N, C-alpha and C positions, 0 to 999 in steps of 0.2 A: 303666740302672743308675747313671748319673751323678747323677740327681736325688735318689735316696735317700741316697746317700754325702754329698752336699752338705748335706742337711738333717741328717744325723748329726753331721757336724762342727760345723754351726751350733748344734746342741743342746748339744754339749760345750762349746763356746765360752761360751754363755749360763750353763751350769752352773758353769764355772770362774770367770766374772766375777761370779757371784752369791754366791760362797762368802764367808763373813764373814772378817774379818781374824783371823789367828791360827788359822785352821782348819788342822788338820793333816790332810793326805790320808790316807786309809786305806792300809793296806797294798795292795799291787798286787792288783788283782783282775782278774777276766776282763771282757771287753767286755760280755757279757750282763748281769753284775751292775751295771756302771756305767750301763747304759742303763735298767735297771729303776729304779735310784735316781733318775736324772734325770727320769724319767716321773712318779714320785711327787712329786718336789719341784715340778714344773711344775703338777701338779693342785692342790697346796696353794696355789701362787701364784695361780692362776686363781680359786680359791674365795674367797680373800681379796680380790682385785680386785672380784669381783661383790658381795660384801657391802659394800665401800667405796662402790662406785657407788650401790648401792640406798639407802645411808644418805644420801648426798648428794641423791639425787632426792627422798627423803622430806622432807628439811630444806628443799628448794627449794619443794616444794609448800606446805609449811606457811607459809613466808615469803610466798609469792604470795597464798595465801588470806588472810593477815592484811592484806596491803596492799589487796586487793579490798574486804575488809570495812571498812577505814578509809576508803576512797574512798566506799563507798556511804554510810557515815555522814556524810561531808562533804556529799555531794549532798543526802541527806535534811535536813541542817541548813540548806542554802541554800534548798531548796524551802519548808521550814517558815517560814523568814524572809521569803521572797517572798509566800507566803500571807498572813502577818500584814501586811506592808506593803500588799498589794492590798486586803485587807479594811478596813484603815484609810483607804485612798484612797477606796474605795467609799462608806464611811460619810460621808466628807467631801463627796463629790458628792451623795449623798442629801440631806445636810444643806443644801447650797447650793441644790439643786432645790426642796426644801421651803420654804426661806427665800424663793425667788424666785417662788413660786406667786402671791403677791399681786401682784407686779410683772407677771407674765404676764397674769393676769386683767385688770389694768388696761389693758395694751396691747390685749388682745382687745376690751375694752369701747371703747377709743378708736378701734380700727379699725371697729367696728360703727357707732359714732356718726358716723364720718367717711364712711361709704359714700355717704351723700347728697351730700356735697361731691365725692367721687371721680367720681360719676355726673355731676354738674354740670360738672365739669372735662371729662369725656368729651364731653358734647354741646357744650360751649363751643368745641370745636375745629371744629364744622361750618361756621362762616363761612370758615375757612381751607380746608376741604375743597371748599366750593363755589367759592371763588376759584381754587383749583388746577384744578377741572373746567372752568371757563370759560376759563382760560388754555390748557388742553390740548386741548380739543375745541371746534370751531366748529359751533354749532347754533342753530336758532330757539328751541328751549325746552330747559330743563334740569330733570332730576329725580334726586333721591337717594333711593333705597329701601334700607332696611337694617334689621337687628335691632340697634337702637342700643345697647341694654343688656339684660342678662339679667334684671334685676328692675326693673320700671318703677314700683314703688310710690312712688318718690320724685318721679315726673314726672306733670305734668298739662298738657294743652295751654293751659289757661287761666292757669297760673301761670309755672312755669319756662320753657316753650317760648316764652312771650310775649316774655320778655327776649332769648332767643336770636334769634328772628325779627326783632326790632327792629333787630338788627345786621346783617341780611341783607336788603339793599334788593331790593325787587321779587320777593320769594319768599314763599310761603305753604305752610301744611300741607294736604296733600290728605286726610289721615286724621285724623279726630277721635277722641275718647275712645270712640266706639261702635265703632270698628274697631281699637282698640289692644289687642293680645293681652296686653300687660304688665299691663293693668288687668282682665284676665280678663273682658272684655265681648265678646270675639270669639275665634274660633279660625281666622280665615281671612286674616290680613294680617300684614304686617311691623309692627314697633311704630310706626314713623313714616315718612312719605314727605314730602319737601320738594321743591317744584317752583317754577319761575318762576311769578309770579302770573298771567300771561296764560294758563297752562295750568291749567284747572280741571277738577274731577271731582266725581262723585257716588259714593255708596257702592254703587251697583249694579254688578254685575260685567260687565265688558266687556274690560278690558285684561288679557290672559292672558299671563303671563310667558313660557311656553315657546313662544308663537307669535311672540315678537319677539326673544328671546335665544337664541343657539345654545347648547345644553346638551350637545352630543355629546361634546365633549372631556372635561368633567368627569364625564360619565356613564361613558365608558370607564375613566377613572382611578378613579372611585368604585367601579365593580364590581371592579376589580383589587384595590383597597385594602380592600374589604369594608365601607365605610361606607354603601353603597347596598344595600338588601335584595336577596338573591339572587333572590327571587321577581320583583322588579321588573327585574332584569338579564336574566332568562331569559324574560320575558313575550313572547308572540307573538300579536297584535301588540304592539310596545312602546307603552306608555302614557306619553307624555312628561309629562303632568301629574303622574303618580306619581313620575316622576324628579324633577321640581321639588320635590315634597314632601320627598323624601329628602335634598335638599341643604341644608335649613335645619331648624331646630327649629320653624318656623312654616310654615304653608301660604303659598305665594307670594301676594302681593296681586293681586287682580283688580279693576280699577277702570274706570269708563267715563270716558274722557278726551275732551274736546271742545276744539278749538283756539280757539273764540270764545265760550266761556261754558259753564256747567254744563248737561249734557245731561239731558233728561227721559226720552228713549228711547235706549237704548244701540244700537239697530239701526243707527243712522246715525253712530255715534261715529267720530271720526277718531283714529287711533293713530300710531305712529312711521312716519315716511316712510323708506322703504328707500333706501339710496344708489344702488342699481341697480335698474332696472325690466326688464320684457320687452323683448327686442331690444336690450339694452345691450351685447350681445356677439354674435359669430357664429363658428361652426366654420368654419375655413378649410382643413381637411384632416385626414385620418386614415390610419392604417396598421394594419390588422388582422393582417398577417403578423408573426410574431414577429421582433423585439420590437415590441409595440404602441407607437403614438405618435399624437399629435393636435396641432392648433394651434387656439388660441382667440384671436381678435381682440377685444379690448375697445374698443367705441366710446365708452364713458364710463370715466372714471377710477375706480379702486378706492381708497377711502380707507384709511388705515393702520388695521390691526386688524380690518377686515371680512373675513369668511370666505366664500370661494366654494367650492362643491362641484361635483363632476363625477361622473357615474355612467354605467354601461352598463346599469343597471336600466330596465326598461320602465315606462310609465305605464298604470295600470288605467283602466277606463272612468269611475271616479269622480274621476280626477285625481290619485290617490295613487300612490305608487311601489310596484312589485312587490317582494316580499321576495326575498332571495338576492342573488347576484352582488356587486358591490363599489361603494365610494364612496371618491373621493379628495378631498382638500381643499387649499386654498391660502389663505394669509392673509398680506397685505403690501400695501404701497402700490404701485399700478401706474398710470402715466399713460395717458390715452386714446390709442389707436393702437398699443399694445404688444400683441405675440403671446405668449401662455404656452403651453408645451409640457408633455408628460407629466413631464419631469424636474423641472419647477417645483412639482409636486404631491407630496403625501405621502398615504400610505393612511389613511383614517379608519376604514373597517370593511369586512369582507368581502374578496373577490378581484375586482379589476377586470381583465377580459380580453375584448377585442373578438373577436367571432366572424367568420370569414372567410365564413360563409354568410349574413351579414346581422345587423345590430345597430343600436344607436343611441348617440349621445353627447349627454348632456343636462347642462346647466349650471344650477345653482340656488342660491339663498341661503335663509336661514331655517334649517330643520331637515329631516331625513328624514321626520319625521312631518307636517310642515307646510311643504312646499317652495314657494318662489316662483321659478318657472322664468324663466331669463334668455335662454337660447337652446338650440338643439338641431338635431340632424341625424339623419336615418334613412337607412341604406344597405341597406334590405332591400326595395327597389322602391317601397314606399309605407307610409304610416302605416296602422296597423291600428285596429280598434275597441276593442281592449283588449290588454293584455300577457298572453297566454296561454302564453308560452314565454320563454325567456331571450333570444331574438332578435327579439321583436315588442314593439310599443308603440303606444298610442293617442297622438294628438298632445297635447302638454302644454297645459294651460290657458294662454291668453295668447299662445300661439306659433302661432296658426292659419295663419301664412304660412311656418312653418318648412319647409325644403327636405327633400325625400325623393328620394334618388338610386336608380338601379337597382342591383341587388345587385352589389357589387364588393369585392375584398379590400383595395384601396387607392384613394384618390382625393384630389385636392386642386384648390383654386381656382387658375385660371390666367389670370384676367382682370386688368384694370387695377387697380393696387394704390394709386392716388392719387385722392382724392375726398373729399367731405364724407361725414359719417356716413350720411345718407340715401342718397347715391349708392352707397357701398360696400355698404350694406344691400341695395339694389336689385340690385346686380350679383351678390352672394354667393347671393341667393335664386333665381338664375337658372341652371338646370342646364346651360345651353349654355356657361356659363363655367367648367365643371369638366372635369377629365380623370380618367378611371378606368382602372385597369390591374391585372392580376395581379402585376405587379412594383411596388415602392414608387414613388410619385410625389412629387417634391419638394414639401414643404409650405412656402408662403411664410413668410418669417421677419420681414418688416418691411412696413409700410404708411405712406403719407403721408396723414395725416388733416387735411383742410382745414377751416377754420372754416365754419360755416353762414352763409350770407348773411343780413344784417340789413336789414330794410326801415325806412327812416327818413322820417318826414313832417315837413314844415317849414311855418311860417306865412308866407304871402305876402300883401303888400298890393298890390291891384290897383286902379289908377286909370284910369278910362275916361270920355271925354266923348262923349256920343251925340248925333248930330244926327238930328232927327226924320225918319223916312222918309215920314211923310205929314203933311199940314197940314190942320187942320180947316176947314170952311167957315165963312163969316161969317153964315150964315143964323141968325137969332136966334129960331128956333122953340123952343118948349119941349121938343119931342121931339128936337131935334137933339143928337147925341152925336158928338164928334170924338175920335179916338184917335190918339196919336203912339206909334209903336213904334221902338225904337232897338236895334241889335244892334252889338256891339263885340267885338273879339278882344284879349285882354291876355295878357301873359307873366309868369309867376311869377318872382320874383327869384332863385331857385335853379333847379336842373336843370329845363329848361322842359317845361311841358305847357300847350298852348293852352287857353284857357278862353272859351267863348262866354257873353257877358252880354247879357241882353235886358231892356230897360226899357219899360214901358207907361205912358203918361199919358193918362187919359181926362177929357174936359171935357164937361159937359152944359150946354146953352144957351149955347155959347161966344159971347163978345162981344168979348174982347180977347185979345191975345197972353198966353200963359202958359208959364211955365217951372218946372221942378221938379227938385230935385237929391235923389238917393237914395243913401244909404250902407247897404250891405247886408253882412252877415257870414254867410258860408256855411261849413259845416264841411268841412275837407279830411280830417282824421282824426277819427273819432267820439270820440276820447278826449282828444287833446292839441293838435291843430292847428286853426286856422281861417284863411280868406282873407277879406280885407275889400275890397269894391268901392265906388267912388264913381261914380255915374252921374247925368248931367245931361240931362234931356229938355225940349225946347221945342215948344209948340204955339201956333198962332194960333187963337183961339177968340172966341166971342161973350160977352155979358154973362151975369150970374148963374152964376158959375163954381163948380162943385163937382167937386173932383178926387179921383180915387181912383188907386192905383197898385199894380202887381204887379211885382216884380223877382226874378229868379233869377240866381244866380251860382255857378259851380263852378270850382275850381282845385285842382290837385294837383301834387306833386313827389315824385319817388323818387330817393334817393341811397344806393347800397350802402356800408355801413360794414363794414370788416374788423375782426374781433374775434378775440382769440386763444383757443385751446382748442376743444373740440368742443362738441356740443350739451349743453345743461343742462336740468334739470328743476326748474322753480320750485316745488318742493314743500316744505312745512315739514319741518324736521328736528328730532329730539329726541335729546339726549344723556342717556342714562340710565345712572346709576352705581348698581350694585347692591352692597350690603355683605352677604355671606352668612357667617354664623358658625354653628358647631356649638353 
């Protein structure tokens, strides 16, 4: 009951405080009457407050609406002004563009008229290109093949190219107008090919690009990037000449090149000499247990930029590689005598994995489609007639002496690691110098490659005086014939080899003493060296002397000469620079 009483007192207080000044309280009334009056007054006050509040809210809404309307009008005015300004600016730009059309057309005309000059500037750089090529690559012959320009209508070998070639000493064009695709006379060649003048060619097809240039790297990238047709990428078997066509907007040139003149028959044409040949390397060990490994000893050096491939694919009966399995590749300069291991190679295609039940390790250059085998090893007991499974292989062409070991999971060469290239090759191809085991066998990591001995021939002058071993009779008959034979031993001036020298003097109808001196030159080396012998023979003879003579002389000298490096192959080399553009 305390809460209602407090509320009543509060109500009375509010009532008293709200009475206007001068208000006379009514006569004393009862509490009920007072409460009723207070309640009525409070109701009146609440109603008045509501009306006042509503009026204020209405006024606020009207004021806010007016402000929003004013803001919208201001925004609209700004937008209108911006539109007007933008329209004016657009008109100015249009006017400038229209006024500049004549200038633009003049620029286009100048550009078109200057295309010929631009093209001339382009081919004018080729003397510098050839100079760079000669400084960068050491070769017997040089050739630049490329799509020199996209529109060859400004060029003709009889006019513009004549001036260019006059500044490139000892170089000539291998392709004439009849093979120039830019003149629309052919669809089978690059626009131009420049080569050192001693390297000549005819228009018949023999030099096939994909047989001499490794295209596997650009093939993989081209298939990934999509600029090689998917049909070419997925073809089985892969046609490398189709790949070559995809790499340029022209078919690759195919020319018959001859090192000593223009060839009439391309069957015997000579092309680029490979830096490495068969037996330039040897497998010195393998590990078929995981992880796979192998060691390859290079008996010849690998030039910078040359690509070497290694595969576990087998060789088919026709000498080509079986499909499937994997190919690894290595590119880099390697001196003769160095051993490369699996970690030195990167994946080229497929999956390389040696089988513990027998497999092969083959090293080749060139391309998968046209491999040139360098060395190989079979560890499946023997070479087979063909590769009819992933663990079999025919012996690679050119590697008829390649070693075949009995089936083993791991094996390595354990013989002498010092010797000439021929000595090491002979030892490595002898299975008695190998150790096989189911556990890994240490693969030799280093070899000492000795230089091959060089035979040198020298020219020796041999002087000998021969005393006749017989004396003719003094009988002066017409049939009498006397012969003096002399034999002497001489010594060469360099490392000695004895030489027997025989001189014969014959006198017919001998009547007086006769002597004759013979100087003979006999070959020691059929190419470079000769030995000279002076022989004097004396005979006592009769009158009417007619003399004939026969002398023989032989002499030789051998002196070993030490030379640096391993064996070399005196084959002509060709530096080929290809310029391929889309």
